[in-house]
C-alpha positions in Angstrom: 52.5 18.2 -58.4 55.0 16.4 -60.2 55.1 16.8 -64.0 54.9 13.8 -66.5 58.3 14.5 -67.6 59.6 13.9 -64.2 57.4 10.6 -63.6 58.9 9.2 -67.0 62.5 10.1 -65.9 61.8 8.3 -62.5 60.1 5.3 -64.1 63.7 5.0 -66.1 65.8 5.4 -63.2 63.7 2.4 -61.6 63.9 0.2 -64.7 67.6 1.0 -65.4 69.3 1.6 -62.1 67.7 -1.0 -59.6 68.1 -4.2 -61.7 71.8 -3.0 -62.2 72.6 -2.3 -58.7 71.1 -5.9 -57.8 73.0 -7.5 -60.4 76.2 -5.7 -59.2 75.2 -6.4 -55.5 75.5 -3.0 -54.8 72.2 -1.9 -53.4 72.8 1.6 -52.1 69.4 2.3 -50.9 68.9 -0.2 -48.2 65.3 0.2 -47.7 61.8 -1.8 -48.7 60.0 0.5 -50.9 57.0 0.4 -53.0 56.4 2.1 -56.4 53.5 4.4 -56.0 52.4 6.6 -58.8 56.2 6.8 -60.0 57.8 7.9 -56.9 59.0 5.8 -53.8 56.9 5.7 -50.9 58.0 4.2 -47.6 57.3 4.9 -44.0 61.1 5.9 -43.1 62.6 8.0 -45.9 65.9 6.5 -45.7 68.9 7.3 -48.0 72.2 6.0 -47.2 74.5 8.7 -48.5 76.3 7.5 -51.8 79.4 9.5 -53.1 79.0 8.1 -56.6 75.5 9.5 -56.7 76.5 13.0 -55.4 78.0 14.0 -58.9 75.1 13.3 -61.1 72.8 16.3 -61.7 69.7 16.1 -63.9 69.1 18.9 -66.4 66.8 20.7 -64.0 69.5 20.7 -61.3 68.0 18.1 -59.4 70.0 15.4 -58.3 69.3 12.2 -60.3 69.2 10.0 -57.1 66.3 7.9 -56.0 64.9 10.2 -53.3 62.7 8.3 -51.2 59.6 10.5 -50.4 58.0 10.4 -47.1 54.8 8.3 -47.2 51.7 10.0 -48.5 53.8 12.4 -50.9 52.2 11.0 -54.1 48.8 9.8 -54.6 47.9 7.3 -57.6 47.6 3.8 -58.7 49.8 1.6 -56.7 52.4 -0.3 -59.3 54.1 -3.4 -58.6 57.5 -4.3 -60.3 57.0 -5.6 -63.6 57.8 -9.3 -62.8 55.0 -8.9 -60.0 57.6 -9.5 -57.2 57.3 -7.3 -54.3 60.3 -5.0 -54.3 61.2 -5.7 -50.9 62.9 -8.9 -52.1 65.2 -6.5 -54.2 65.8 -3.5 -51.9 66.8 -4.7 -48.6 70.7 -5.0 -48.3 71.8 -8.8 -48.6 75.5 -8.2 -47.3 77.5 -5.7 -45.4 79.3 -2.9 -47.7 82.2 -1.9 -45.4 82.5 1.1 -47.2 79.0 2.1 -46.8 79.8 2.1 -42.9 82.8 4.4 -43.4 80.9 6.8 -45.6 78.1 7.4 -42.9 81.0 7.7 -40.4 83.0 10.4 -42.5 79.6 12.3 -43.1 78.9 12.2 -39.6 82.6 13.1 -38.4 82.7 16.1 -40.9 79.4 17.6 -39.6 80.5 16.9 -36.0 83.7 18.6 -36.2 82.2 21.8 -38.0 79.7 22.0 -35.0 82.5 21.7 -32.6 84.7 24.4 -34.2 81.7 26.6 -34.0 81.3 26.0 -30.5 84.9 26.8 -29.6 84.7 30.2 -31.7 81.9 31.3 -28.9 83.7 30.2 -26.1 86.9 31.6 -24.6 90.0 29.7 -25.0 90.7 27.3 -22.3 93.4 27.7 -19.9 96.4 25.3 -20.9 96.9 23.9 -24.3 94.5 21.0 -24.4 93.9 19.9 -27.8 90.2 20.6 -29.0 88.3 17.3 -29.6 88.2 16.3 -33.1 86.9 13.0 -34.8 89.2 11.3 -37.3 87.4 10.9 -40.8 89.7 7.7 -40.9 88.2 5.0 -38.9 91.3 2.8 -38.9 93.4 5.4 -37.3 90.8 6.6 -34.7 91.9 6.1 -31.1 89.6 3.5 -29.2 88.3 6.1 -26.7 87.4 8.4 -29.5 85.8 5.7 -31.7 83.6 4.8 -28.3 82.3 8.2 -27.9 82.0 8.9 -31.7 80.0 5.7 -32.2 77.9 6.6 -29.2 77.0 10.0 -30.3 76.1 8.5 -33.8 73.5 6.4 -32.2 71.5 9.7 -31.6 72.9 11.9 -34.3 73.6 10.0 -37.4 71.4 11.2 -40.4 71.1 10.2 -44.0 72.4 12.6 -46.9 68.8 14.3 -46.7 69.2 14.9 -43.0 66.5 12.3 -42.5 66.6 10.3 -39.2 68.1 6.7 -39.9 65.7 3.8 -38.6 67.4 1.8 -35.8 67.8 -1.3 -37.7 69.6 1.0 -40.3 71.9 2.4 -37.9 72.6 -1.1 -36.5 73.4 -2.3 -40.0 75.5 0.8 -40.4 77.7 -0.2 -37.3 78.1 -3.8 -38.7 79.4 -2.4 -41.6 81.9 -0.4 -39.6 82.8 -3.4 -37.7 83.6 -5.3 -40.9 85.5 -2.5 -42.2 87.9 -2.2 -39.0 88.4 -6.1 -39.1 89.4 -5.8 -42.9 91.8 -3.5 -42.0 93.5 -5.3 -39.3 91.9 -3.8 -36.4 90.9 -6.2 -33.7 88.4 -4.0 -31.8 84.8 -5.7 -31.2 83.0 -2.6 -30.8 79.8 -4.7 -29.6 81.5 -6.5 -26.8 85.2 -5.0 -25.8 85.0 -3.5 -22.3 86.5 -0.1 -23.9 83.2 0.3 -25.9 80.7 0.1 -23.0 79.4 3.6 -23.6 78.5 2.8 -27.3 76.9 -0.6 -26.2 74.6 1.4 -23.8 73.9 3.9 -26.4 73.2 1.1 -29.0 71.1 -0.6 -26.5 68.8 2.3 -25.8 68.6 2.7 -29.4 67.3 -1.0 -30.3 65.5 -1.7 -27.0 61.9 -2.3 -27.8 62.5 -1.9 -31.8 59.6 -3.6 -34.0 59.6 -3.7 -37.7 57.6 -0.9 -39.2 54.5 -1.8 -41.4 54.2 -0.2 -44.8 51.3 1.9 -45.4 50.2 -0.9 -48.0 50.3 -3.3 -45.5 53.4 -5.4 -45.5 56.0 -5.5 -43.0 59.4 -3.6 -44.0 62.0 -6.4 -42.9 64.9 -5.8 -40.6 68.0 -4.5 -42.4 70.0 -6.9 -40.5 70.2 -10.6 -41.3 71.9 -13.7 -39.5 74.6 -13.7 -42.6 75.5 -10.2 -41.8 76.5 -11.1 -38.2 78.5 -14.3 -39.3 80.1 -11.7 -41.7 81.5 -9.5 -39.2 82.4 -12.0 -36.6 79.6 -11.4 -34.2 78.7 -15.0 -34.6 81.1 -17.8 -34.5 83.8 -19.0 -31.9 86.1 -16.1 -32.6 86.2 -15.0 -28.8 84.6 -15.6 -25.7 81.9 -12.9 -26.1 81.0 -14.0 -29.6 80.5 -17.5 -28.5 78.4 -16.5 -25.9 76.3 -14.4 -28.4 76.0 -17.3 -30.8 74.7 -19.7 -28.1 72.1 -16.9 -27.0 71.3 -16.5 -30.8 70.8 -20.2 -31.4 68.7 -20.5 -28.2 66.4 -17.6 -29.4 66.3 -19.1 -33.0 65.8 -22.5 -32.1 64.3 -22.8 -28.4 62.3 -19.7 -29.1 63.4 -17.7 -26.2 62.6 -14.1 -27.0 62.7 -12.2 -23.7 65.7 -11.9 -21.1 63.4 -13.6 -18.5 63.3 -16.6 -20.7 67.0 -16.7 -21.1 67.8 -16.0 -17.4 65.8 -19.4 -16.9 68.2 -21.5 -19.1 70.5 -23.7 -17.1 73.1 -26.2 -17.9 71.1 -28.9 -16.2 68.3 -28.0 -18.6 70.0 -28.0 -22.0 70.4 -31.9 -22.6 72.2 -33.6 -25.4 70.3 -36.2 -27.2 71.1 -38.7 -29.7 68.4 -40.5 -32.1 69.5 -43.4 -34.2 68.1 -43.7 -37.8 65.8 -46.7 -37.7 67.0 -48.0 -41.0 70.6 -47.6 -40.2 71.8 -48.0 -36.7 75.3 -46.6 -37.3 73.6 -43.2 -38.6 72.9 -41.1 -35.4 71.7 -37.6 -35.2 72.7 -35.7 -32.3 70.7 -32.8 -31.1 70.5 -30.5 -27.8 67.1 -30.2 -26.2 65.6 -27.6 -24.0 62.3 -28.6 -22.0 59.5 -26.3 -22.7 58.0 -25.0 -19.6 56.2 -27.7 -17.7 52.6 -27.5 -17.0 51.6 -28.9 -13.8 49.8 -32.0 -15.1 53.0 -33.0 -17.2 55.5 -33.5 -14.5 54.7 -37.0 -13.8 54.7 -38.2 -17.3 57.5 -39.4 -19.5 59.1 -36.7 -22.0 57.6 -36.7 -25.4 59.3 -35.4 -28.2 56.6 -32.4 -28.4 57.8 -31.3 -25.0 61.3 -30.2 -26.2 62.4 -27.4 -28.4 65.5 -28.7 -30.3 68.6 -27.6 -32.0 70.1 -30.1 -34.6 73.8 -30.7 -35.6 74.8 -29.1 -38.9 77.6 -31.5 -40.1 78.0 -29.5 -43.5 78.9 -26.5 -41.7 81.1 -27.4 -38.4 81.8 -23.8 -37.7 78.4 -23.0 -37.7 77.1 -26.2 -36.1 74.9 -25.6 -32.9 75.9 -28.8 -31.4 79.8 -28.3 -32.0 79.7 -24.7 -30.6 77.8 -26.0 -27.4 80.4 -28.6 -26.9 83.2 -25.9 -27.5 81.4 -23.7 -24.8 81.3 -26.6 -22.4 84.8 -27.2 -23.0 85.6 -23.6 -22.2 83.7 -23.4 -19.2 85.0 -24.3 -15.5 84.1 -27.6 -14.6 82.4 -26.4 -11.6 79.6 -24.7 -13.4 78.3 -27.6 -15.8 75.8 -29.2 -13.6 74.3 -25.7 -12.5 70.4 -25.5 -12.8 70.4 -21.8 -12.0 72.6 -20.3 -15.0 73.9 -21.0 -18.5 75.6 -17.8 -19.7 78.8 -17.2 -17.9 81.0 -14.2 -17.9 83.9 -14.0 -20.4 87.2 -13.8 -18.6 88.7 -10.5 -19.4 91.8 -11.6 -21.1 92.2 -14.8 -22.8 94.3 -16.3 -25.6 92.4 -18.4 -28.3 94.4 -21.4 -26.6 93.4 -20.3 -23.0 91.9 -23.7 -21.4 89.3 -21.3 -19.5 87.2 -18.7 -21.5 84.6 -18.1 -18.9 84.6 -17.4 -14.9 82.0 -19.0 -12.8 80.2 -15.8 -12.4 76.6 -15.8 -14.7 76.1 -12.8 -16.7 73.7 -10.3 -15.0 70.2 -9.8 -16.5 71.3 -6.7 -17.7 74.0 -7.9 -19.8 71.6 -10.5 -21.1 69.0 -7.8 -22.1 71.8 -5.9 -24.1 73.1 -8.8 -25.9 69.4 -10.0 -26.7 68.3 -6.7 -27.8 70.8 -6.9 -30.8 69.7 -10.5 -31.6 65.9 -9.5 -31.9 66.5 -7.1 -34.5 67.7 -9.8 -36.9 65.5 -10.4 -39.7 65.3 -14.1 -39.2 64.5 -13.8 -35.5 61.8 -11.3 -36.3 60.2 -13.9 -38.7 60.1 -16.5 -35.9 58.4 -13.9 -33.5 56.0 -13.1 -36.2 55.0 -16.6 -36.3 55.2 -17.3 -32.7 51.8 -18.0 -30.8 53.0 -16.2 -27.9 53.9 -13.2 -30.0 50.9 -11.3 -29.2 51.7 -11.2 -25.4 
């Protein structure tokens, strides 16, 4: 069992450390937890390795970190936080920490390199002088091919400091941190869409495909680690490149049109997404623009005039033009070939392999394959805001 002294000590850590970490914005333990009898109880015992905690040893030689115990390790009364708030609000990360991505990569690379050295000792020296494969611990100077391979292997092998498996959404969060770290250090690679990263993208898809948030033993849903804001933060949403813009349209179509399967998205077409302007009845000059998608029509409604509730809608965001669904839709149309704009069988067109920001054409007249749509969508579905929509959607049970 756990001694009273240890319980008190853990309670103190909870009281002092968590609020402090929250205040600094440094939430080092990105997992939703509930205090149960003084220990942390989660469905996944997750601990993202944090070097600043590595050195602090308690008097009894145990590290004074918040070890996240596997669920069921502590019985006792359920205690909620002092202010009565669910701790999920505090403990899920709110923004990307690029250095956290770097640490997980380093931790993995060190371990992988040791493993490779051991393997080489047991094998005969290869003929010729091929350099043995090693992963750089410094992400920025890693060659593209090496990074692609390393990130791909990480989807299966990366572990937390306690050797525990990281949940798919936690790993996705780590890769988004890595992406942000690369951008902040002048690397322009987009690990989620550049053709050189195909192997990683396929591995990530295998990891995320079919992911659902887990339910805590106490009955609440542990929210996804990945939020929409994080995607804007590391340039996975916006008009930064043809593939980012495409992802953004798919994201908005998932969020506002509630298209949550690849089949739903494959049915969208230029001819079905319509611009709509509404006058303000009190001020004729004041118009609100939206784009609409007709919901799947039932048989009897085909002859009727469309009413407002037959459409799903995306409304403009005049406060934030760079994130405005209408502006991004217009920009997409502007960058698509004229020949595709009336199509009734396609909407997501394949990005041209090489474009400059000012190229008149960003997309070919070839639609994305259903496989490509599925891969992009699997990264969108994991986002917390989309999960909340799926959770409230009437068809979510199907």
